[in-house]
C-alpha positions as CSV (number, residue, x, y, z in Angstrom):
1,M,-0.1,0.1,0.1
2,R,1.4,3.5,-1.0
3,R,2.4,5.6,2.3
4,T,0.8,8.9,2.8
5,L,2.2,11.4,4.8
6,P,-0.2,14.0,7.1
7,K,1.9,16.9,5.2
8,D,0.9,15.3,1.5
9,V,-3.1,15.5,2.1
10,V,-2.6,19.2,3.6
11,C,-1.1,20.0,0.4
12,I,-3.7,18.3,-1.2
13,I,-6.5,20.1,0.6
14,E,-5.1,23.6,0.5
15,G,-4.6,23.5,-3.0
16,N,-8.1,22.6,-3.9
17,F,-9.5,24.7,-1.5
18,P,-7.0,27.8,-0.4
19,W,-9.7,29.1,1.5
20,T,-8.4,26.8,4.4
21,R,-5.1,28.3,4.3
22,G,-6.4,31.0,6.5
23,D,-9.7,32.2,8.6
24,W,-12.2,30.5,6.3
25,R,-15.0,32.7,7.5
26,K,-13.2,35.7,5.9
27,E,-13.5,33.4,2.6
28,V,-17.2,32.7,2.9
29,T,-17.4,33.5,-0.8
30,N,-14.8,31.1,-2.1
31,R,-16.2,28.4,0.2
32,E,-19.5,28.4,-1.1
33,N,-18.3,28.5,-4.6
34,S,-16.1,25.3,-4.1
35,R,-18.4,23.1,-3.2
36,F,-19.3,22.0,-6.4
37,I,-16.2,20.3,-6.7
38,A,-16.3,18.9,-3.4
39,P,-18.1,15.7,-4.2
40,V,-15.4,14.4,-6.6
41,T,-12.6,15.5,-4.5
42,I,-13.4,15.0,-0.7
43,P,-13.5,11.1,-1.4
44,G,-10.0,11.5,-2.5
45,V,-9.0,13.4,0.4
46,L,-10.7,11.1,2.9
47,E,-8.8,8.1,0.7
48,M,-5.3,9.7,1.7
49,I,-6.2,10.1,5.0
50,D,-7.1,6.0,5.3
51,R,-3.6,5.3,4.2
52,I,-1.5,7.4,6.7
53,P,0.2,4.9,8.7
54,E,-1.5,4.7,12.0
55,E,1.4,6.1,14.2
56,L,1.5,9.4,12.6
57,P,-1.3,11.2,13.6
58,V,-0.4,11.7,17.2
59,F,-3.7,13.3,18.8
60,D,-4.9,13.6,22.3
61,A,-8.1,12.5,23.3
62,P,-9.8,15.5,22.6
63,T,-8.3,15.9,19.0
64,D,-8.8,12.5,18.1
65,G,-12.4,13.2,19.2
66,L,-12.7,16.1,17.1
67,F,-10.8,14.8,14.2
68,T,-13.1,12.1,14.1
69,M,-16.2,13.7,13.9
70,A,-15.1,16.3,11.3
71,L,-14.2,13.3,8.8
72,A,-17.8,11.4,9.8
73,A,-19.6,14.9,8.8
74,L,-17.7,15.3,5.5
75,R,-18.7,11.5,5.1
76,A,-22.2,11.9,5.9
77,N,-22.4,15.2,3.1
78,L,-21.1,12.9,0.8
79,A,-23.6,10.2,1.5
80,E,-26.2,12.8,0.8
81,V,-25.2,13.6,-2.2
82,A,-24.8,10.3,-3.8
83,S,-27.7,9.4,-2.3
84,G,-29.6,11.7,-4.6
85,R,-31.5,13.6,-1.3
86,G,-29.5,17.3,-1.8
87,A,-26.2,18.9,-3.2
88,F,-23.0,18.9,-1.4
89,Q,-23.1,21.8,1.9
90,W,-19.9,22.3,4.2
91,P,-20.4,20.8,7.3
92,A,-19.6,22.7,10.6
93,F,-20.3,22.2,14.2
94,P,-18.8,24.0,17.1
95,P,-16.2,22.1,18.8
96,P,-16.4,21.1,22.4
97,G,-16.7,23.8,24.5
98,Q,-16.8,26.4,21.8
99,T,-19.8,28.4,20.6
100,N,-18.6,29.0,17.2
101,H,-19.4,26.7,14.5
102,E,-15.9,25.2,12.7
103,D,-15.8,24.5,9.1
104,C,-15.1,20.4,9.3
105,L,-12.5,20.6,6.4
106,A,-10.7,23.2,8.2
107,I,-10.5,21.1,11.4
108,V,-9.4,17.8,9.5
109,K,-6.6,20.0,7.7
110,N,-5.6,22.1,10.8
111,I,-5.0,19.3,12.7
112,L,-3.5,17.1,10.1
113,A,-0.8,20.3,9.8
114,A,0.2,19.7,13.6
115,C,0.6,16.3,12.8
116,P,4.8,15.0,12.5
117,D,5.9,13.2,9.7
118,D,8.1,10.8,11.6
119,V,7.7,9.4,14.9
120,P,9.9,7.2,17.4
121,S,10.1,3.7,16.6
122,S,8.5,1.9,19.5
123,A,10.6,-1.2,19.3
124,T,13.7,-0.5,21.2
125,E,13.4,1.4,24.7
126,G,14.8,4.3,23.5
127,M,18.5,4.3,23.0
128,M,18.8,6.1,26.7
129,F,22.3,5.4,26.7
130,I,22.7,8.3,24.4
131,S,22.8,11.5,26.3
132,D,22.6,13.9,23.7
133,S,18.4,13.9,23.5
134,D,18.6,16.0,19.6
135,L,20.7,12.9,18.5
136,R,18.6,10.4,20.3
137,K,15.2,11.6,18.6
138,S,16.8,11.7,15.5
139,L,18.0,8.2,15.3
140,L,14.8,7.2,17.0
141,G,12.8,8.9,14.1
142,D,15.0,7.4,11.1
143,L,14.3,4.0,12.8
144,G,10.6,4.7,13.1
145,S,10.9,5.5,9.1
146,A,12.5,2.5,8.4
147,E,10.2,0.3,10.4
148,R,7.5,1.8,8.2
149,S,9.4,1.6,4.8
150,L,9.8,-2.5,5.8
151,N,6.3,-3.0,6.3
152,T,4.9,-1.1,3.2
153,G,8.0,-3.0,1.1
154,E,9.9,0.0,0.2
155,W,13.3,-1.9,0.1
156,K,15.6,0.6,-0.9
157,A,14.5,3.2,1.6
158,C,14.8,0.6,4.6
159,T,17.8,-0.5,3.7
160,V,19.6,2.7,3.2
161,L,17.9,4.0,6.4
162,S,19.2,1.0,8.3
163,G,22.6,1.3,7.2
164,S,22.8,5.2,8.1
165,I,21.5,4.3,11.6
166,I,24.0,1.9,11.9
167,E,26.7,4.3,10.6
168,A,25.6,6.8,13.4
169,L,25.6,4.7,16.0
170,L,29.2,2.9,15.5
171,L,30.7,7.0,15.3
172,W,28.8,7.7,18.3
173,A,30.4,4.5,20.0
174,I,33.7,5.5,19.1
175,Q,33.2,9.3,19.9
176,T,33.1,7.9,23.7
177,H,36.4,6.5,23.6
178,S,39.3,8.8,24.4
179,V,41.2,10.2,21.0
180,P,44.9,7.9,22.4
181,D,42.7,4.9,22.4
182,I,41.0,6.1,18.8
183,A,44.4,6.1,17.2
184,A,45.7,3.3,18.8
185,A,42.8,1.3,17.8
186,M,43.2,2.6,14.4
187,A,46.7,1.7,14.1
188,S,45.8,-2.3,15.4
189,V,43.1,-2.6,12.5
190,D,44.6,-5.0,10.0
191,A,46.4,-3.9,6.8
192,S,44.1,-6.4,4.6
193,K,40.5,-3.7,5.8
194,Q,42.4,-1.0,3.7
195,I,40.7,2.0,6.2
196,R,42.0,5.0,5.7
197,R,45.1,5.7,7.8
198,N,45.1,9.6,7.3
199,A,41.5,9.8,9.1
200,P,41.9,12.3,12.2
201,P,41.4,10.5,15.1
202,D,40.2,13.9,17.0
203,K,37.3,14.5,14.1
204,L,35.2,11.4,13.8
205,T,33.2,13.4,11.3
206,D,35.6,14.5,9.0
207,G,35.0,13.5,5.3
208,T,37.7,11.2,5.5
209,W,36.3,8.8,7.3
210,R,34.1,6.2,5.9
211,F,31.1,3.6,7.4
212,H,33.8,1.0,6.2
213,D,36.5,2.9,8.6
214,Y,33.9,3.3,11.7
215,I,33.0,-0.4,11.3
216,H,36.8,-1.7,11.9
217,V,37.8,0.7,14.3
218,A,34.6,0.0,16.4
219,A,35.7,-4.0,16.6
220,Q,39.5,-2.6,17.7
221,L,37.4,-1.1,20.2
222,Q,35.3,-3.7,21.5
223,E,32.4,-1.8,20.6
224,I,31.4,-4.9,18.3
225,Q,32.5,-8.7,17.6
226,D,31.4,-11.3,15.6
227,P,28.5,-12.1,14.3
228,L,27.4,-8.6,14.8
229,Y,30.7,-6.9,13.3
230,S,30.1,-9.2,9.9
231,R,26.5,-8.3,10.1
232,C,27.5,-4.4,10.2
233,I,30.3,-5.2,6.9
234,D,27.0,-6.7,5.2
235,A,24.8,-3.7,6.4
236,K,26.9,-1.7,4.7
237,D,27.3,-3.3,1.6
238,Y,24.3,-3.0,1.1
239,R,23.6,0.6,1.5
240,N,26.0,1.0,-1.2
241,L,23.5,-0.3,-3.5
242,I,21.8,2.8,-3.6
243,H,24.5,3.7,-6.0
244,P,23.3,2.5,-9.8
245,A,27.0,2.0,-10.5
246,V,27.7,-0.5,-7.2
247,A,24.7,-2.3,-7.9
248,E,25.4,-2.8,-11.4
249,R,29.1,-4.2,-10.6
250,R,27.9,-6.4,-8.3
251,N,24.6,-7.4,-10.2
252,A,22.6,-6.8,-6.7
253,A,19.8,-4.6,-5.7
254,C,17.9,-3.7,-2.2
255,D,14.9,-6.0,-1.6
256,R,13.1,-7.5,1.2
257,G,16.2,-9.6,2.1
258,T,18.7,-6.7,2.7
259,S,15.5,-4.9,4.4
260,H,15.3,-7.4,6.8
261,I,19.0,-7.9,7.5
262,T,20.2,-4.4,7.7
263,I,17.2,-3.1,10.2
264,G,18.0,-6.4,11.9
265,T,21.4,-5.4,12.4
266,V,20.2,-2.4,13.5
267,Y,18.2,-3.6,16.5
268,S,21.2,-6.4,17.1
269,L,23.3,-3.1,17.4
270,I,21.1,-1.2,19.9
271,E,20.9,-4.2,22.0
272,K,24.9,-4.6,22.3
273,L,25.3,-0.9,23.3
274,E,22.2,-0.7,25.7
275,E,24.3,-3.7,27.3
276,S,27.8,-2.4,27.3
277,R,26.9,0.8,28.5
278,A,24.6,-0.7,31.6
279,A,27.7,-3.1,32.2
280,A,30.0,0.0,32.6
281,L,28.1,1.9,35.0
């Protein structure tokens, strides 16, 4: 099934019904004129809303009730038109605790506009071993996107996102070590691994560093061991399939298998980092 984001629905509503962008009461004429296209447009809007992943509309209970009532009113009005009992009329009602009526389409649009397009993954305990709240939130958001891509069969998106999360986690893990320890780990990596020896140990985000280097240095620092070490290498290779030249050279592509392996490696790496940090306390 195709995945629709809240912002996609907002864009469609505002594009077809510009009067929803501001105070609709100041656009009464335009609102009235647009009701003639509503019977052929609103059904598509409702279908798009049905395709939004369940975890994305993050509502509190009152907002959820208001959203549900507004959608029901729009559907009821469409049903009246379909039955031939009347022409389409824009439904409106006073939200709980208010006296002024609010247009139902504007209610739906405004609620969706306030929704995030990504939510943290619920598959982990929150990566609480990462003290940087912004980084933790970003990684959990990426993991949530990877999980949704896996569920909807978007293999390339899942593989690439999962690979980027692994790279970010390895970078984070290496950064928890001192510069002398990182330099020593780099020096101890076997020459056959072909890491970039000129990568600065005190500047881990320098462009010289690669995913490949993070994996081997993290292994020397005992952040990962086999079989997780080997799985990180596989995940790195799968992520690189996003490059057409690499995919052609290897005669391979991102698929169901690469998706499951890379996201599974993410989960295993999170568990490993959680365990090692908990043991150090």
